[in-house]
C-alpha positions, 0 to 999 in steps of 0.5 A: 049717961047723959047725951048732948042735944045733938046726940039724943036720938028720938027717932030710934025705937026703944029696944028692951025698954031702953033706947039703943044708941050706936056711935055715941060717945058718953059725956065724961062727967069728971071732965065736965065737973073739972070744966065747971070749976072755970065757969065765970073765970078767965084763964090765961096761958102764957109762954113767958114763964118769967111773967108775973100773973098781974103783968100777964093780965095787964098785957092781956087787957092792953091787947083788948084795948089795941083791938078796940082801937083797930075796930074804932079805926075801921068803923068810927074813923072809917079808915080803909085798908090802903096798900103801900109798897114804899116804906115811907108811905107805909110809915106815913099811913101808920102815923096818920092812923095812930094820930086819928086814934089818939085824937078820937081817944082825947075826944072820948076822954074830954067828953066823958070828963065833962059829963057830955052824953055824945060819943066821939062818933056822934060829936064828929057827925054833929061838927061835920055839919059846919061848912066853910064856903069861899065864893070868888066873883071876878076879883072879889072873894067872899068867905062864909061859915055856916051858922053854928048851932048851940049844940055845936058850940057846946061841943067846942066848949066841951072839947076845949077847942076854939070856935070857928070864926 
């Protein structure tokens, strides 16, 4: 009989040359052997009997991609929960979140395609340093743009975006 680490009791004195164990359920060796057959494998169970195994795996992977998208929305894009009551506002919020995720993924795809090492989060942080200023003195308005760095200009090229003017 083998015991799990939690069940092994060193503090009990031996009785007749053996440890006396009470209230301990022995490990079912046959169940352990059956479970070991699944080591390193993913078992999917579905309630859709007409679904082909390849389609079940494809849908499972799509679910993981959707969950990653929500993590990106919460962390990298920093979209916080907003509580809306009106259906139009709920739809508008969902659309904004969806568009933000699409733009993030397009950025990731373009950065990767050009072999750029920056992640979309890092690229956004670098580009966020660019500032546009407008000063109004009496009837005169002066517009200005912070000087873009070579790193920022490279990101505009990589992302296939026009440089700020």
